[in-house]
C-alpha positions in Angstrom: 80.6 155.5 98.3 77.4 153.8 99.5 76.2 150.4 98.2 73.2 148.2 98.7 72.3 144.8 97.4 68.9 143.3 96.7 68.4 139.6 95.9 66.4 139.0 92.7 65.1 135.8 91.2 67.6 133.0 90.6 71.2 134.0 90.9 70.7 137.7 90.1 71.3 140.6 92.5 70.6 144.3 92.1 73.6 146.3 93.2 73.0 150.0 93.8 76.0 152.3 94.0 75.9 156.0 95.1 79.0 158.1 94.6 79.3 161.3 96.6 79.0 164.7 94.9 82.6 165.5 95.8 83.9 162.4 94.0 81.7 163.2 91.0 83.3 166.7 90.8 86.8 165.3 91.1 86.1 162.8 88.3 84.7 165.6 86.1 87.8 167.8 86.8 90.1 164.9 85.9 88.1 164.2 82.7 88.5 167.9 81.6 92.3 167.7 82.3 92.5 164.5 80.3 90.6 165.9 77.3 92.6 169.1 77.4 95.8 167.1 77.3 94.6 165.5 74.1 93.5 168.7 72.3 95.6 171.1 70.3 93.8 174.4 70.4 95.5 177.5 68.8 96.3 180.1 71.4 96.5 177.7 74.4 99.3 175.5 75.6 98.5 171.8 75.5 96.4 170.9 78.5 95.8 174.5 79.5 92.5 175.3 77.6 89.7 176.4 80.0 86.4 174.5 80.2 84.4 176.8 78.0 86.9 176.3 75.2 86.9 172.5 75.7 83.1 172.5 75.7 83.0 174.4 72.4 85.4 171.9 70.8 84.1 168.5 72.1 80.9 169.3 73.9 80.3 169.0 77.7 78.4 165.8 77.2 81.4 164.0 75.9 83.5 165.1 78.9 80.8 164.1 81.3 80.5 160.7 79.6 84.2 160.1 80.0 84.1 161.1 83.7 81.1 158.8 84.1 82.9 155.8 82.5 85.9 156.4 84.7 83.7 156.5 87.8 81.8 153.3 87.0 85.0 151.4 86.0 86.6 152.4 89.3 83.7 152.1 91.6 82.1 148.8 90.4 84.9 146.5 91.5 85.0 148.3 94.8 81.3 147.9 95.3 81.5 144.2 94.4 84.3 143.8 96.9 82.4 145.7 99.6 79.3 143.5 99.2 81.3 140.3 98.9 79.8 139.4 95.5 81.2 136.8 93.1 79.9 137.9 89.6 79.8 135.1 87.0 79.1 137.4 84.1 79.3 141.1 83.2 76.7 143.3 84.9 73.7 144.8 83.1 73.6 148.5 84.0 71.0 149.6 81.4 71.2 153.3 80.4 72.9 155.3 83.1 71.8 158.8 84.1 74.1 161.6 83.1 76.5 163.1 85.6 75.5 166.4 87.1 78.3 168.6 88.6 77.8 169.1 92.3 75.4 166.2 92.7 75.8 162.6 93.8 75.6 160.0 91.1 73.7 156.7 91.5 73.7 153.7 89.2 72.1 150.3 89.4 73.6 147.0 88.1 71.9 143.7 87.8 74.7 141.2 88.5 74.6 137.4 87.9 76.5 136.0 90.9 77.9 132.6 92.0 75.0 130.4 93.0 74.6 128.8 96.4 73.9 125.1 96.5 73.1 122.4 99.0 74.5 118.9 99.3 72.4 115.8 98.7 73.9 114.0 101.7 76.8 113.9 104.2 76.3 110.3 105.0 78.7 107.5 104.3 81.7 109.7 103.5 84.4 107.2 102.5 87.3 107.2 100.2 89.7 104.5 99.1 93.2 106.1 99.3 95.3 102.9 99.2 98.2 102.1 101.5 99.9 104.9 103.3 103.1 102.8 103.9 105.3 100.8 101.7 104.5 97.1 101.4 107.1 94.3 101.2 106.0 93.6 97.6 106.9 97.2 96.7 110.3 96.9 98.3 110.9 93.6 96.5 109.9 95.2 93.2 112.4 98.1 93.7 115.1 95.6 94.6 114.4 93.6 91.4 114.5 96.8 89.4 118.0 97.5 90.8 119.1 93.9 90.0 117.8 94.4 86.4 120.0 97.5 86.1 123.1 95.5 87.1 122.3 92.3 85.2 124.8 91.0 82.6 124.2 89.2 79.3 126.3 86.1 78.9 126.5 83.4 76.2 124.7 80.1 76.9 124.9 76.7 75.2 121.2 75.9 74.7 118.2 76.7 72.5 116.7 80.2 72.4 114.0 80.9 75.0 111.4 83.6 75.0 113.4 86.2 77.0 116.9 85.6 75.7 119.2 87.9 73.7 120.2 86.6 70.2 123.2 87.7 68.1 121.8 87.3 64.6 122.0 88.4 61.0 119.1 88.5 58.5 118.0 89.4 55.0 114.5 90.7 54.7 112.1 91.1 51.7 108.6 92.6 51.3 106.4 90.8 48.8 109.6 89.2 47.6 111.4 92.5 46.9 114.4 93.8 48.7 114.1 97.2 50.5 116.5 99.8 51.8 118.3 98.5 54.8 117.0 94.9 54.4 120.3 93.3 55.4 121.5 93.3 59.0 124.7 91.7 60.2 125.4 90.5 63.7 122.8 92.5 65.6 122.1 91.7 69.3 118.3 91.2 69.3 116.4 91.2 72.6 113.5 88.7 72.6 110.1 89.6 74.1 110.4 93.4 73.8 108.1 93.8 70.9 110.9 95.2 68.7 109.6 93.0 65.8 106.2 91.4 65.3 105.5 88.3 67.4 106.1 85.9 64.4 109.7 87.0 64.3 110.3 86.1 67.9 108.3 82.8 67.5 110.5 81.7 64.6 113.6 82.1 66.8 112.3 80.2 69.9 113.9 76.7 70.0 116.7 77.5 67.5 120.4 77.3 68.5 123.7 78.9 67.5 124.5 78.1 63.9 120.8 77.5 62.9 119.0 79.3 60.1 115.3 80.0 60.4 112.7 81.9 58.4 110.0 84.3 59.8 107.1 85.2 57.6 104.1 87.4 58.4 101.8 90.1 57.1 103.1 93.6 58.0 100.8 95.1 60.7 99.3 98.6 60.6 101.6 99.6 63.4 104.5 99.6 61.0 106.4 102.9 60.7 106.4 102.4 57.0 102.8 102.9 55.8 103.4 101.6 52.3 104.4 98.2 53.7 101.3 97.7 55.7 99.3 94.5 54.7 102.2 93.2 52.5 104.0 89.9 53.2 107.4 90.1 54.9 110.0 87.4 54.9 113.2 87.3 57.0 115.9 84.6 56.5 117.7 84.6 59.9 121.1 83.2 60.9 121.6 82.6 64.6 125.2 83.3 65.7 125.0 83.2 69.4 122.4 82.8 72.2 122.8 84.9 75.3 120.9 85.1 78.5 120.4 87.7 81.1 122.2 86.8 84.4 120.9 88.6 87.5 123.3 89.3 90.3 122.9 87.2 93.4 120.7 88.9 96.0 123.1 89.0 99.0 125.1 91.4 101.1 127.8 91.7 98.5 125.2 92.9 96.0 124.0 95.5 98.5 127.5 96.8 99.0 128.4 96.9 95.3 125.3 98.9 94.2 124.7 101.1 97.2 127.5 100.9 99.6 125.4 99.1 102.2 126.9 96.7 104.7 124.0 94.3 104.3 121.0 93.5 102.1 118.8 94.3 105.1 120.2 97.8 105.3 119.6 98.3 101.6 116.0 97.2 101.9 115.4 99.5 104.9 116.8 102.4 102.9 114.5 101.6 100.0 111.5 101.4 102.3 112.3 104.7 103.9 112.6 106.5 100.6 109.4 104.9 99.3 107.6 105.8 102.5 108.7 109.5 102.2 107.6 109.6 98.6 104.4 107.9 99.3 103.5 110.2 102.2 103.6 113.2 99.9 101.6 111.5 97.2 99.2 110.0 99.8 98.2 113.4 101.2 97.6 114.9 97.8 95.6 111.8 96.8 93.4 112.1 99.8 92.7 115.7 99.1 91.8 115.0 95.5 89.6 112.1 96.5 87.6 114.0 99.2 87.1 116.9 96.7 85.8 114.4 94.1 83.5 112.8 96.7 81.9 116.0 97.9 81.6 117.2 94.3 79.5 114.1 93.6 77.1 115.2 96.4 76.3 118.6 94.8 72.5 119.0 94.6 71.9 120.8 91.3 73.5 121.6 87.9 76.3 124.1 87.8 75.8 127.2 85.6 77.3 126.8 82.1 78.9 130.3 82.3 81.1 129.3 85.3 82.1 126.2 83.5 83.1 128.2 80.4 85.2 130.5 82.5 87.0 127.6 84.2 87.5 125.9 80.8 89.1 129.1 79.4 91.3 129.3 82.5 92.4 125.7 82.2 93.0 126.0 78.5 95.4 129.0 79.2 97.1 126.8 81.8 97.5 124.0 79.2 99.2 126.3 76.7 101.4 127.9 79.4 102.5 124.4 80.4 103.4 123.6 76.7 105.3 126.9 76.5 107.3 126.1 79.7 108.3 122.8 78.2 109.2 124.6 75.0 106.7 122.5 73.0 104.4 123.6 70.3 100.8 122.4 70.0 101.6 120.5 66.7 104.6 118.8 68.5 102.3 117.8 71.4 99.7 116.4 69.1 102.2 114.4 67.2 103.9 113.0 70.4 100.6 112.0 72.1 98.5 111.1 69.1 95.6 113.1 70.6 93.3 115.3 68.5 92.6 118.9 69.3 88.9 118.2 69.7 89.7 115.5 72.3 91.9 117.9 74.3 89.1 120.5 74.3 86.6 117.9 75.4 88.9 116.6 78.2 89.5 120.2 79.5 85.8 121.0 79.4 85.0 117.8 81.3 87.6 118.5 84.0 86.5 122.1 84.3 82.9 121.0 85.1 84.2 118.6 87.7 86.4 121.2 89.3 83.6 123.8 89.4 81.2 121.1 90.9 83.8 120.4 93.6 84.3 124.1 94.4 80.6 124.7 94.7 80.1 121.6 96.8 82.9 122.8 99.2 81.2 126.1 99.5 77.9 124.3 100.3 79.7 122.2 103.0 81.3 125.4 104.4 77.9 127.0 104.8 76.2 123.8 106.1 78.8 123.4 108.9 78.6 127.1 109.9 82.3 127.7 109.2 83.7 131.2 109.0 86.5 133.1 107.4 88.1 135.2 110.1 90.1 138.4 109.9 93.2 136.4 110.9 92.5 134.0 108.0 92.4 137.0 105.6 95.5 138.5 107.1 97.4 135.3 106.6 96.2 135.0 103.0 97.2 138.5 102.1 100.6 137.9 103.6 101.0 134.9 101.4 99.9 136.9 98.3 102.4 139.5 99.3 105.1 136.8 99.2 105.6 137.0 103.0 106.6 140.6 102.8 104.8 142.3 105.7 105.4 145.8 104.2 103.7 144.8 101.0 100.5 143.4 102.6 98.6 146.7 102.5 99.4 147.2 98.8 98.4 143.7 98.0 95.1 144.1 99.9 94.4 147.4 98.1 95.2 145.9 94.7 92.8 143.0 95.2 90.1 145.4 96.5 90.4 147.6 93.4 90.0 144.5 91.3 87.0 143.3 93.3 88.9 140.1 94.1 88.7 140.0 97.9 85.7 137.6 97.7 87.9 135.3 95.7 90.4 135.2 98.5 87.6 134.4 101.0 86.3 131.7 98.7 89.7 130.1 98.5 90.0 130.0 102.3 86.5 128.6 102.5 87.5 125.8 100.1 90.6 124.9 102.1 88.6 124.9 105.4 86.0 122.6 103.9 88.7 120.3 102.6 90.3 120.1 106.0 86.9 119.3 107.6 86.4 116.5 105.0 89.9 115.0 105.6 89.2 115.0 109.4 85.7 113.4 109.0 85.9 111.1 106.0 86.6 107.4 106.5 89.8 106.7 104.7 90.1 103.1 103.5 93.1 101.2 102.1 91.2 98.5 100.4 88.6 98.8 97.6 85.0 98.8 98.6 82.8 95.9 97.7 80.1 96.5 95.1 77.2 96.8 97.7 79.3 99.2 99.9 80.3 101.3 96.9 76.6 101.6 95.9 75.6 102.6 99.4 78.3 105.3 99.5 77.2 106.8 96.2 73.5 106.4 96.4 72.8 110.0 97.5 75.2 111.4 94.9 73.6 112.8 91.7 76.4 112.1 89.2 77.2 114.9 87.9 91.7 127.6 96.1 95.9 129.1 97.5 97.1 132.5 96.3 98.0 131.0 92.9 94.4 130.0 92.4 93.2 133.5 93.4 95.4 135.0 90.7 94.2 132.5 88.1 90.5 133.3 88.9 91.2 137.1 88.9 92.6 136.8 85.3 
């Protein structure tokens, strides 16, 4: 098979494919065998009817058309792969010439391909990634969280304060009428948690054990009972006991009891190490996401809508697959999140456009810096796609070539190399930029993949 490519206006290319006469004859022979296998002709075993008989039943044009379709379906992805093209839409082949036995067959396809962009600027490449290590304040917060877990609730002889626990009973009415479950006896109520409207908590503050207080308020629209919304609620409350949260002392004994440490200092060191390890993983991922976002903002031009639509479709499939993995239906998800389907669609479309912009910008950076995808890079990628099985590499390579997907593998490698260049060359800050610095970094920015990514694109 011979191929040539001619660049046309915009993102169109003209791809010419010539298939040798021998391959044409092989395709015709196979088409006759396939048609013969489908026909039931009296006097002939299935699949054994000669060509003249087949021609008399279905016509030679039908058989040649089937052979032609098979040739194009098989050769087009190979031609795309050989020329390293990344089609964004189906090709326009016009009306193809008929196959002629014993002659080579040539067809021409006009193919919309992935555009090539430039970057508006590579100046002032900065990101704010936050701290790479754990701060004392973060360790303190984790220690306090642990103290909270081991806190006790004990009776106190004083008036109720805003964060106390109150053992209480109450009788409630709505617009003066009792309702189902309106009486509660000796319930331990935690103040300040938003379990009841703020007026309920406010009525309790300052009361002591043995006191009776009344809370009255209009039922808010956040009520779980819609028919009560806007009506007047009244609660006659009896305070039985006031309790306060007692935090354990922060000392070596505490460290031993909750974690088996000899000292509080050892416990803090252990917390710091675990937070550092966790933060290191998150930090590296955060840096990669931020440099992609930054370079995406430097893309000079608008991304083609068709590519965005394709990415949107891919991300939508991923969304539904994630729901399926969590054994959650779409209605269940909508009810749990309170999000409308239209909002989900809009969010996915927006994210798709950002991801496409980032990918195209990475490709522009790759080209601008004269980077290359080497044979060794491709060998490593195919080995990964083959799951590390050396014996399966050749088959994986052949499968991707037949699908016209080798350019996707190259593209994924190019993205990763561009990301690595960015990480090595971007100034990574811990603190937020001042407004003037932020403006300077973004002034030139018109606002606007791994083996798994290759598979997703291929689908």
